[in-house]
C-alpha positions in Angstrom: 0.0 0.0 0.0 1.5 3.3 -1.1 0.9 6.3 1.1 -0.2 9.6 -0.4 1.7 12.8 0.3 -0.6 13.9 3.2 -0.4 10.5 5.0 3.4 10.5 4.7 3.6 14.0 6.1 1.3 13.1 8.9 3.5 10.1 9.7 6.6 12.2 9.8 4.9 14.6 12.1 3.8 11.8 14.4 7.3 10.5 14.5 8.6 14.0 15.5 6.1 14.1 18.3 7.6 10.8 19.6 11.0 12.4 20.2 12.1 13.9 23.5 15.4 15.8 23.2 16.2 14.0 19.9 15.6 10.5 21.4 12.6 8.2 21.1 10.3 8.3 24.1 8.6 4.9 24.7 5.6 6.5 26.3 5.1 8.9 23.5 5.4 6.1 20.9 2.7 4.1 22.7 0.4 7.2 23.0 0.8 7.9 19.2 0.0 4.4 18.2 -3.1 4.3 20.5 -4.3 7.7 19.2 -3.9 6.6 15.5 -5.8 3.3 16.2 -8.5 5.2 18.1 -9.0 7.9 15.4 -8.6 5.6 12.4 -7.7 8.3 9.9 -7.8 7.5 6.2 -4.9 5.0 5.3 -4.3 4.4 9.0 -2.8 0.9 8.4 -0.3 2.4 6.0 0.4 5.2 8.4 1.1 2.7 11.2 3.4 0.7 9.0 5.4 3.7 7.9 5.5 4.9 11.6 6.8 1.5 12.6 9.5 1.7 9.9 10.6 5.1 11.2 10.7 3.9 14.8 12.7 0.8 13.8 15.3 2.9 11.9 15.7 5.2 14.9 16.1 2.3 17.3 18.8 0.8 15.0 20.8 4.0 15.1 21.4 3.4 18.8 22.2 -0.3 18.6 25.6 -1.7 17.7 26.3 -5.2 16.4 29.9 -6.0 16.9 31.3 -9.1 15.2 34.7 -10.5 15.7 36.5 -13.7 14.6 37.3 -14.6 18.2 35.9 -13.3 21.6 37.3 -9.9 22.5 39.3 -9.4 25.7 37.9 -7.2 28.4 40.3 -4.3 27.9 39.7 -4.2 24.1 35.9 -4.3 24.6 36.0 -1.4 27.1 38.1 0.7 24.7 35.9 -0.1 21.7 32.7 0.8 23.7 34.2 4.0 24.9 35.0 5.2 21.4 31.6 4.1 20.0 29.7 5.8 22.9 31.7 9.0 22.3 30.6 9.1 18.7 27.0 7.7 19.0 26.0 8.6 22.5 25.9 7.0 25.9 22.6 5.3 25.3 24.2 3.0 22.7 23.3 -0.6 23.2 25.7 -3.3 22.1 25.5 -6.9 20.9 28.7 -9.0 20.5 28.9 -11.9 18.1 31.7 -14.3 17.3 31.9 -15.0 13.6 34.8 -17.3 12.7 34.1 -16.6 9.0 35.6 -13.1 9.4 39.1 -14.7 9.8 40.2 -11.7 11.9 39.4 -8.1 12.6 36.1 -6.5 13.4 32.8 -5.8 11.7 30.6 -3.1 13.4 27.1 -2.3 12.3 25.2 0.7 13.8 22.1 1.6 12.0 23.1 2.1 8.4 26.8 2.6 9.2 29.0 -0.4 8.7 32.7 -0.5 9.6 34.3 -3.6 8.3 38.0 -4.2 9.0 37.8 -7.9 8.8 40.3 -10.1 6.9 37.5 -11.5 4.9 36.5 -8.1 3.6 40.1 -7.1 2.8 40.5 -10.4 0.8 37.3 -9.7 -1.1 38.5 -6.1 -2.0 41.8 -7.5 -3.1 40.1 -10.1 -5.3 37.9 -7.4 -6.9 40.9 -5.3 -7.6 42.8 -8.2 -9.2 39.9 -9.2 -11.4 39.4 -5.7 -12.6 43.0 -5.1 -13.4 
């Protein structure tokens, strides 16, 4: 279902109402959803889907998935978290994963930002460069 211009504008306005000091407020999100369901404006299902997408993207901006080939030591983890929190804010949540397929290095995904310094990625880039040459 494609939203018309007015419904998309309404959704963005509802999303802005859900923010407190630039951060999502769970109570406001809940209140917005209840209000939309109660009022049932035209295209309300599409509005709710678009609103859900905007909320999901905002939540992803504050969640880091950190992959490494081997478990990280405590000191390295603390340093990495300090640098990430300095850049993305103190409310950053983290999830650590061990992915032996990386071969070495780290892969960090925060929202749409991906930092990949893994050996697997470097080998893939080298392969691409050699096949294009």
